[in-house]
C-alpha positions in Angstrom: 32.2 -6.7 -15.8 34.0 -5.8 -12.5 33.8 -7.9 -9.4 31.6 -5.4 -7.5 29.0 -5.4 -10.3 29.0 -9.2 -10.2 28.5 -9.2 -6.5 25.6 -6.7 -6.7 23.8 -8.8 -9.3 24.5 -11.9 -7.2 23.0 -10.2 -4.1 19.7 -9.5 -5.8 19.6 -12.9 -7.4 20.3 -14.7 -4.1 17.7 -12.6 -2.3 15.0 -13.5 -4.8 15.9 -17.2 -4.7 15.9 -17.4 -0.9 12.4 -15.8 -0.8 11.0 -19.0 -2.3 12.5 -21.1 0.6 9.9 -19.7 3.0 12.5 -18.1 5.3 11.2 -14.9 6.8 12.0 -11.9 4.7 13.8 -10.0 7.5 16.2 -13.0 8.0 16.8 -13.3 4.2 17.7 -9.6 3.9 20.1 -9.6 6.8 21.5 -13.1 6.0 22.3 -12.1 2.4 24.0 -9.0 3.6 26.2 -10.9 6.0 27.0 -13.7 3.4 28.1 -11.2 0.8 30.2 -9.3 3.3 32.1 -12.6 3.8 32.3 -13.2 0.1 33.6 -9.7 -0.6 36.2 -10.1 2.2 37.3 -13.4 0.8 37.6 -12.0 -2.6 39.8 -9.1 -1.3 42.0 -11.5 0.7 42.5 -14.2 -1.9 42.0 -12.6 -5.2 43.1 -9.0 -4.5 39.7 -7.9 -5.8 39.6 -4.6 -3.8 35.8 -4.7 -3.2 36.1 -2.1 -0.5 34.1 -4.2 1.9 35.0 -6.2 4.9 33.4 -7.6 8.0 34.1 -4.5 10.1 31.7 -2.6 7.8 28.8 -4.4 9.4 29.5 -2.4 12.6 27.9 0.6 10.8 24.6 -1.1 11.1 24.4 -0.3 14.8 24.2 3.4 14.1 21.6 2.8 11.4 19.4 0.8 13.7 19.7 3.5 16.3 18.6 6.1 13.8 15.6 4.0 12.8 14.5 3.5 16.4 15.0 7.1 17.2 13.0 8.4 14.3 9.9 10.3 15.4 8.1 9.9 12.1 8.1 6.1 12.5 6.3 6.5 15.8 3.2 7.0 13.7 3.4 3.5 12.4 2.2 1.6 15.5 -0.5 4.3 16.1 -1.9 4.0 12.6 -1.8 0.2 12.9 -3.6 0.3 16.2 -6.2 2.7 14.7 -6.8 0.3 11.8 -7.1 -2.9 13.9 -9.4 -1.2 16.4 -11.7 0.1 13.7 -11.8 -3.5 12.3 -13.1 -4.6 15.7 -15.4 -1.6 16.2 -18.3 -2.8 14.0 -18.1 0.2 11.7 -18.0 -1.8 8.5 -21.0 -3.9 9.4 -23.2 -0.8 10.0 -22.0 0.7 6.7 -22.8 -2.5 4.8 -26.3 -2.8 6.2 -27.2 0.8 5.5 -25.4 1.4 2.2 -26.7 -1.8 0.6 -30.2 -0.3 0.9 -28.9 2.9 -0.8 -27.6 1.1 -3.9 -30.0 -1.8 -3.8 -32.0 -0.9 -7.0 -28.8 -0.5 -9.1 -27.3 -3.3 -11.2 -24.1 -4.0 -9.3 -25.3 -2.1 -6.2 -23.9 -4.6 -3.8 -20.5 -4.4 -5.5 -20.6 -0.6 -5.5 -21.4 -0.8 -1.7 -18.4 -3.0 -1.2 -16.1 -0.6 -3.1 -17.5 2.4 -1.3 -16.9 0.7 2.1 -13.4 -0.2 0.8 -12.7 3.5 0.2 -13.9 4.4 3.6 -12.0 1.6 5.3 -8.9 2.6 3.3 -9.1 6.2 4.7 -9.5 4.9 8.3 -7.7 1.5 8.6 -5.1 0.9 5.9 -4.7 -2.7 7.1 -5.0 -4.7 3.9 -5.5 -8.2 5.3 -8.2 -7.1 7.7 -10.0 -5.1 5.0 -10.1 -7.9 2.5 -11.2 -10.5 5.0 -13.8 -8.3 6.5 -15.3 -7.3 3.1 -15.3 -11.0 2.0 -17.0 -12.3 5.2 -19.7 -9.5 5.0 -20.4 -9.4 1.3 -19.4 -12.6 -0.5 -22.3 -14.8 0.8 -24.8 -12.0 -0.1 -23.3 -11.7 -3.6 -23.5 -15.4 -4.2 -27.1 -15.5 -3.0 -28.0 -12.6 -5.4 -26.4 -14.5 -8.3 -23.4 -12.3 -8.9 -20.8 -13.3 -11.4 -18.1 -15.1 -9.5 -15.3 -13.2 -11.1 -16.9 -9.8 -10.5 -17.7 -10.5 -6.9 -14.2 -11.8 -6.1 -12.4 -9.1 -8.1 -14.4 -6.3 -6.4 -13.7 -7.6 -2.9 -9.9 -8.1 -3.5 -9.4 -4.7 -5.2 -11.5 -2.7 -2.8 -9.7 -4.2 0.2 -6.3 -3.1 -1.1 -7.1 0.7 -1.5 -5.8 1.3 2.0 -2.2 1.0 0.9 -2.6 4.2 -1.2 -5.4 6.3 0.4 -4.1 8.1 3.4 -3.3 7.6 6.3 -1.2 4.9 4.6 1.6 3.3 6.5 3.4 2.8 3.1 3.5 6.5 2.6 4.9 7.1 6.0 7.7 4.7 5.3 8.3 6.2 1.8 8.5 9.7 3.3 11.1 8.4 5.9 13.2 6.7 3.3 13.3 9.7 0.9 13.3 12.6 3.3 10.0 13.9 2.1 7.1 15.4 4.1 4.5 12.8 5.2 1.9 15.6 4.9 2.9 16.2 1.3 2.6 12.5 0.4 -0.7 12.1 2.3 -2.2 15.1 0.4 -0.8 13.9 -2.9 -2.4 10.5 -2.5 -5.9 11.7 -1.9 -7.1 12.2 -5.5 -5.1 9.3 -7.0 -6.7 7.0 -4.4 -10.2 8.3 -4.9 -9.7 8.2 -8.7 -8.9 4.5 -8.5 -11.9 3.8 -6.3 -14.2 5.7 -8.7 -12.7 3.8 -11.7 -13.7 0.6 -9.9 -17.3 1.8 -9.4 -17.5 3.0 -13.0 -16.3 -0.4 -14.2 -19.0 -2.2 -12.0 -21.7 0.1 -13.4 -20.6 -0.7 -17.0 -20.6 -4.4 -16.3 -24.0 -4.1 -14.7 -25.3 -2.2 -17.8 -23.7 -4.5 -20.4 -24.4 -7.8 -18.6 -27.2 -7.4 -16.0 -27.0 -11.1 -15.1 -23.5 -10.6 -13.8 -24.7 -8.0 -11.3 -28.4 -8.6 -10.7 -30.8 -6.5 -8.6 -32.1 -8.4 -5.6 -35.8 -9.3 -5.7 -36.5 -7.7 -2.3 -34.8 -4.3 -3.2 -36.6 -1.4 -1.7 -36.8 2.2 -3.1 -34.5 4.7 -1.6 -36.3 6.9 0.9 -35.3 9.8 3.2 -35.1 7.3 6.1 -32.6 5.3 4.0 -30.4 8.3 3.5 -30.6 9.3 7.2 -29.6 5.7 8.1 -26.5 5.9 5.8 -25.5 9.3 7.2 -25.8 7.9 10.8 -23.5 5.0 9.9 -21.0 7.1 7.9 -20.6 10.3 9.8 -18.7 8.9 12.9 -16.2 7.3 10.6 -15.8 10.4 8.4 -15.4 12.5 11.5 -12.5 10.3 12.5 -11.0 10.5 9.0 -11.2 14.3 9.0 -9.9 14.7 12.5 -6.8 12.7 11.5 -6.1 14.0 8.0 -7.6 17.4 8.6 -5.2 18.0 11.5 -2.3 17.1 9.3 -3.4 19.1 6.2 -4.1 22.2 8.2 -0.9 22.0 10.1 -2.6 21.6 13.5 -0.7 18.4 14.2 2.2 16.4 12.8 1.5 12.9 11.4 2.9 11.4 14.6 0.5 13.4 16.7 -2.4 12.8 14.3 -1.8 9.1 14.5 -2.4 9.3 18.3 -5.6 11.1 17.7 -6.7 8.4 15.2 -5.9 5.6 17.7 -7.9 7.3 20.4 -10.8 8.1 18.0 -11.0 4.5 16.8 -11.2 3.4 20.5 -14.1 5.9 21.0 -15.9 4.5 18.0 -15.6 0.9 19.3 -17.0 2.1 22.6 -19.8 4.0 20.8 -20.7 0.9 18.8 -20.6 -1.2 22.1 -17.8 -3.4 20.7 -15.1 -2.4 23.2 -13.9 -4.8 25.9 -10.7 -5.7 27.6 -10.4 -8.7 25.4 -10.8 -6.5 22.3 -8.1 -4.1 23.6 -5.8 -7.0 24.3 -6.3 -8.4 20.8 -5.8 -5.0 19.2 -2.6 -4.4 21.1 -1.3 -7.9 20.3 -2.0 -7.4 16.6 -0.4 -4.0 16.7 2.7 -5.4 18.3 3.0 -8.3 15.8 2.6 -6.1 12.8 4.9 -3.4 14.0 7.6 -5.9 15.0 7.3 -7.5 11.5 7.8 -4.2 9.8 10.7 -3.1 12.0 12.4 -6.5 11.6 12.3 -5.9 7.8 13.6 -2.4 8.5 16.7 -3.8 10.2 17.2 -6.5 7.6 16.8 -4.1 4.7 19.2 -1.6 6.4 21.9 -4.3 6.6 21.2 -5.4 3.0 21.3 -1.8 1.7 24.5 -1.1 3.6 26.4 -3.9 2.0 24.8 -3.2 -1.4 25.9 0.5 -1.3 29.4 -0.4 0.0 29.7 -2.6 -3.1 28.7 0.4 -5.3 25.2 -1.0 -6.0 23.6 2.5 -6.3 26.2 3.5 -8.9 25.6 0.3 -10.8 21.9 0.9 -10.9 22.2 4.6 -11.7 24.7 4.0 -14.6 22.5 1.3 -16.0 19.3 3.3 -16.0 20.8 6.6 -17.2 22.5 4.6 -20.0 19.2 3.4 -21.4 18.4 4.7 -24.9 15.2 6.3 -23.7 14.2 9.8 -22.8 13.4 10.9 -19.2 9.8 9.6 -19.4 11.0 6.4 -21.0 13.3 5.8 -18.0 10.4 6.5 -15.6 8.3 4.0 -17.5 11.0 1.4 -17.5 11.5 1.9 -13.7 7.7 1.5 -13.1 7.8 -1.6 -15.3 10.5 -3.1 -13.1 8.5 -2.2 -9.9 5.4 -3.8 -11.5 7.2 -7.1 -12.1 9.0 -7.0 -8.8 5.5 -6.8 -7.2 4.9 -10.3 -8.6 7.5 -11.7 -6.1 8.2 -9.0 -3.4 6.1 -7.4 -0.8 5.7 -3.6 -1.0 7.9 -3.2 2.2 10.9 -4.8 0.5 10.5 -2.7 -2.6 10.0 0.5 -0.6 13.0 -0.1 1.7 15.5 -1.5 -0.9 14.6 -0.3 -4.4 13.0 3.1 -3.8 16.1 4.8 -2.1 18.3 3.4 -5.0 16.0 4.9 -7.6 15.7 8.4 -6.0 19.0 9.8 -7.3 18.2 8.6 -10.8 14.8 10.4 -10.8 16.4 13.5 -9.3 18.9 13.7 -12.2 16.2 13.4 -14.9 15.2 16.5 -16.8 11.5 16.3 -16.1 9.6 19.5 -15.4 6.8 18.8 -13.0 4.6 21.8 -11.9 4.6 22.0 -8.2 3.0 25.5 -8.3 6.1 26.8 -6.5 5.0 25.6 -3.1 5.4 21.8 -3.0 8.8 20.7 -1.7 10.5 18.5 -4.4 7.4 18.1 -6.6 9.1 15.7 -9.0 10.0 13.3 -6.2 6.5 13.5 -4.7 5.0 12.8 -8.2 7.4 9.8 -8.6 6.5 8.4 -5.2 2.8 8.5 -6.2 3.6 6.6 -9.4 5.5 3.9 -7.4 2.7 3.8 -4.8 0.1 3.3 -7.6 2.2 0.6 -9.2 2.6 -1.2 -5.9 -1.2 -1.3 -5.7 -0.9 -4.1 -8.3 1.4 -6.1 -6.1 -1.5 -7.2 -3.9 -3.4 -8.6 -6.8 -0.7 -10.1 -9.1 0.2 -13.8 -8.7 2.0 -15.6 -7.3 2.6 -13.5 -4.2 -0.5 -11.3 -4.3 -1.4 -11.2 -0.6 -5.0 -10.0 -1.2 -5.6 -13.2 -3.3 -4.6 -15.5 -0.4 -6.4 -13.4 2.2 -9.5 -13.8 0.1 -9.0 -17.5 -0.6 -8.6 -18.1 3.1 -12.2 -17.1 3.8 -13.9 -18.3 0.6 -16.1 -21.4 0.4 -14.3 -24.5 -0.8 -16.0 -24.4 -4.3 -14.1 -21.1 -5.1 -10.7 -21.9 -6.5 -7.7 -19.7 -6.6 -8.0 -19.5 -10.4 -11.4 -18.0 -10.0 -9.9 -15.2 -7.9 -7.1 -14.7 -10.5 -9.7 -14.3 -13.2 -11.7 -11.8 -11.1 -8.8 -9.5 -10.4 -7.5 -9.1 -14.0 -9.9 -6.3 -15.0 -9.0 -4.4 -11.8 -5.3 -4.7 -12.4 -6.0 -3.2 -15.8 -7.8 -0.3 -14.1 -4.9 0.2 -11.8 -2.5 0.5 -14.7 -5.0 2.9 -16.5 -5.0 5.0 -13.4 -1.2 4.9 -13.4 -1.2 6.2 -17.0 -3.5 9.0 -16.1 -1.2 10.0 -13.2 1.8 10.0 -15.6 0.1 12.2 -18.1 -1.4 14.6 -15.5 0.9 15.0 -12.5 -1.5 17.6 -11.2 -3.8 14.8 -10.1 -1.3 14.3 -7.3 0.2 17.7 -6.9 -2.8 20.0 -7.0 -4.1 19.4 -3.5 -0.7 19.9 -1.6 -0.1 23.0 -3.8 -3.5 24.5 -2.9 -3.1 23.6 0.8 0.2 25.6 1.0 -0.8 28.5 -1.2 
């Protein structure tokens, strides 16, 4: 094994080990890059290793940071984050909960179905995972406990429904993936619609099956009322303003009336109007939303800079060639290599956040996928259909990272607002069936790429 290969493996190992120290991820990424630049320079000077890397190489990071900050696509990030946080403050979810609970009240698991349905709607309008999980837990967990729901079903439903926003557009993850791989944000948004809805419907189907097989796990409340026309009208009044916002954002992108960056501004403005409409807007709310937007955006861009430095050093050491030669040398066919990559992403999700995986791992894997002999039908109109399909597979796999221990963020968001009698092990047990459903949805997407590619193909035909 050559010195560069050793350094590449050591970089990954050092990065993973330092994550457990509690040092912020952005500092870990940048620090590992700087450390291994010194190591490579020392090896060149004292061992004649010829790594091809020295301290002057780090000067290239200035141009990379400039390109990041001047990228118009990434302007959409703070706007979509603002939209999500403002909607969280707007009272939309509370209105949906009170009305939709009446709609599904006479069904076993009706409250869990309501939570999942609201999770889908929030996913298409907020995409802020922490806010969605906490909001759903605060609104629904006491009611579920009061009705006598199975602890695992209640916790699993809340955690899984709250994470749908990372996949269903407008998703900030898809914006970053598009930027990293040079793909169209609109293509990825359209490709994610049906996979995201499919996953949400699988959750609802599972809840219905549990309610049918074990009614005690998802009981009907004693005071459940029959569904009337007034109930339906109440639901429509609660849901139409949010759907109008979703369609104004996604519809403007899908029809070509606006770029994702422009649509993100529409979304931020529309979310503010919804808060005003629901009488939840104030200067304090605006200040809190702007403060939250700044914090989240700064966190993401700090990781951007750290990941850029890490990737720069890794590539100068030949890390992309090492990974490509390893994967293409596996004794599997093209689909076996894809499955192996997804397995790696799945296990990385146990320890890494989706941002690190997207910024570091995904660009390294793209050349490997591009070289594989896989025929994916893009109907002749989708740009790079194979890569769009692969990104959807990775995005679906990263759904699991929010639910898998020990670093499943949704688990800790949920634990933070649960009563003391609910232990972390209870949440772990609750999310296992939903992780299985995520993997089943991933399998369906592998077998039928059209689930992702049909909508963008139709939109452009």
